[in-house]
N, C-alpha and C positions, 0 to 999 in steps of 0.2 A: 454427470460428470464427476469422477471423484480424484481428490486430490493428497497427494502425500507431501508431505510438509518435511524437511530436515533444518534444523535449529543448533543451537550450540547453547552453551551456559551449566550442564550438568555437572555439580560438584563431585571431583573427582581425587584421587590420591595425589594430585600433582596441583591441586588449587592453592597450595602456598607457596608454590614454587616462583621466584623472582628473578632477574636478569634478564640478559639479551638472548637466552638460548631458549627462552618462553615467551610463548604468546597468550594473552589473554581472549576470552570471550564472551559474550555476555547474550542474553536468549533476550532482552527487553522489547524489542522490536517486534521480536517475532512472535511473542506471547501477547503483545498488543493486537497483532494481525489475527491472530486466532482468536482471542476473545471477540473482536470484531466478527468474524465469521460464524463465530457461536451466539453470537448477540447476548453475550451474559450481561448480567445486570451490573458488573464492577466496571465494563468498557469504558466508560465514560461517567466522570465523576464531577465534571466541570460546576453544574449546577448547586451540586450540594444538596441542602434539604428541600431547595426549591426547585429541584427536578420536577417535570411534567410529562417525563418519558415521551420527548418528541421521537424516539426511534420506532414507537410503536405502528403507527402509520406505515411502515415501510414491512416488506417479506424481507428479513435477514438472518433467520436461525439459519445456518448451512452446516451445523456439526455433524449432521449424518452424511456430508458429502467428503466428509475428511477419513480418508481410507487408513491413515496412520501418521504418526509422528516420532521421528529419532531426534533424539537429544544428545550431541557430542559432549566430550567434557570442556570445561571451562578455562583449561589450560593444556596446551599441547606445545609440543617442541616447534619452533619456529620453520625447522625443516623436517617433515615428516616421511621418513622414506618407506615404512610399511603402512601407508595410508587405507588400503583394503581393510588393515585390522582394525581401524576404528569406525568402521562402517558394517551395516547387515550384510550379512552374504547373500541376502535377497531382499527385495521389497516388497512388500504388500501390492496384490493389483491397484494401478490407478493410471488416470489421464494424464494429468499433469503433475511434475514434480516440482515443488517449489525449496529453493534452498536459500537460506536466510543465515547470514555472518557464519560460512562454514570455512573451514581451514580449506584454503586454497588447493594447497595437496589432495586434499579431499574430495575437493570439486571436480579436480580431474577422472575421478573415477566414477562419477555422477551419471552421466550418458549411457555407458552401457548397462547399469544397474537399474535405472529407469525404463531403458528400452527392454530389457529382459522381465519387467515387470507390467508391459503392456502400454507403457505410457506413450505418448505424441507430443507430447511438449516438455521442455524445462525452461523454468523461468529462475533467474539469478536475481533480485534486487539488490541494489546497491546504495545502501542510505552512510554509509562512510567509503571516504577513498581508499581504505586500506582493505576493505572487504574483498574489491576486485581488481586486480590490475590488468593492463591492458594485453599483457602476453598470455595470462591465463584466460581472460575473456574470448581471443581470438583462438584459441586451443580449445576452448568449450565450443564456440561456433562450428569450427572445423568438426568436433567429434561429433556435433550433433547433424550439421548436415551430411557426414558419410552414414551416419546409421539412420536418417531419415526423421530427426526429431525435430520439430518449431524450437528455435530460441529467444530469449528476450533476457537483456540484462537493463532493465530500468533503472535510471538514475535520476531521480530517487524511484521509489515504486510506484509513486503518484503519477509520474512520467508515462507510463504504460498507457498505450492508445493501440487502437485497430490497427492494421496493416503487416503484423510480424507473421501472420499465418492463420489458416483458417480456425485450429485448435484454441490458439491464445485468442482471438477475436470472440471464440464462445465462450471461453472463461471469464473476459472481461465483462461480457452481455448477462451470462448468467448468474454471476455473483455481484452484478452492479458495482465492480472495483476496476479501478485503472484509475486515469486523467478525470480529474471533479469534473462534473458536468450538471449545473444548476438548472432550475426553472423559477423564474420572480413573476410575481404580480406588484405592478407599481400603479398608486395612484397618486394624483397632485405631488407627484416626485419623490415618494414615501414607498418603500417596500412593504406591501401588505400581506404576503405571503411568499413561503420558499419552500420550493422541493428539489429532492435530491436525486435526479438521474441517476448518477454514477459518484459513489466515494472516492476518496483516498481510501487504500487497503488499510491502515489504520483505523479509520473511521472519524477522524476529524469534521469530514465535510457535514455530517449531521449537526454537529455542534455548532458548527457556525451560520449554517442556514437558519437554525432555530433561533437565535441571536441576533439575525440581524435582520429580522422580520420588527417595523417600526423605524427603521433608519432611514432617513434620505439619501436619495442616491447623491455620488459625487464623492468629493475626497472624505466627507464622515462615513459613507460606507466604505470606503477601503481600509479607513485607518480601525474602525470595528471588527472588520472580518480580520485583518490584521492582529486586532487584540485577541478575538477568540480563537484563530489558528494557534496562535503561540500558546494560550492559557489552557489547551485541551491537553496536553502540548504535543506541538511537533517536536520528534527526539532525531530527527535528521542530525548529522555531523555538522558543526562550526568548523570545522579543517577545511583549508582551502584545497580545492580540488583542481587539478591541471586541465581537466577537461572544460571548466567553465571559467577558471580563473576566478572562481568564486566559491563558496561554501554550498554545500548540497542542502543546509537548510533556507539558505536563502532563494537556490534553485526552487525547493518547493514553495515557499512563500509566493515568488510568481507566478507558478503556476496556479494557484488559488486565487490569487487578484485576476490573473486570465479569466478563469472560469466565471467569477462574479462579474467582470467586465462584459463577457458574452451575455450573461443571462440579462444583465440590466441592457443591452444593445437590443436583444430579443424582443423585450417588453418594452420598450421605448418604441421600437418600429410598430407592434400591435397597436399601440395607442395612436400614432403618426397615420395609422390607415383608417383610423375613424372609430377605433373599437375600445372598451374600457376595459384594461390590466386586470381591475376587479368588478365582480358582479355578483355581490351577495355570498362571498368566499371567505369565510373567517380563517383567520392567519394559521392555524393550526390544523384547519383541514387540509387533506391532500386534496389536489387537483391534477387534470389532466394536461 
């Protein structure tokens, strides 16, 4: 499966413009997502000099699956009449297009461009309420349906889970990305080992999993999970979102806590059935 990623943040002739006629864009989240896909050495620096390369136990290098990346300027007019002029005339062949913090007038041009390049799905993650309003989302969904494209607009990206379509399900499973999913081994009420089955697209889940080993289950585990999720850091917006009456950052936090809770529940059930949650498995060793 090949991906084509569209993002923003390229410095241009209008970078210094200010005022209500201009809108600023940045590629910070997209850059984090791409570095996670490529498994670059600098994608996670949370442990500093104490890094033990916890990501090495996973097959995470998907750089060869990225067909191309397009970056639009970091400043555009609030309303763009000639949206097509800011996009390539055609995209490189790919299966799934992912548009991250793209001007909404440009977003409306994407379904036909993606379809022409062979895409079967369009994913538009929403890490900030300003990235995608309801009207544009509905227009994109309608355009994709008419073109036979699967469409998802997860808010945040780590809310993406199976059920949006066969191609998007395949994307989730092939790249181990979407709504976080963990497996824990617990002994005497303490996490002895943690395995990421699916990570948040930014890669945060690997950092959290590594750092909760040795933590007792219960309130302390939630506090530590929150600490390391924040310090990775999660870079979702703290603006209030009308769909949640809360911030997208808080929504991302609750998604992580749910993943930890579910993993604890599964480990606890294994013990209750008479098994041991750990049997000679080192905390840093992958387990099935």
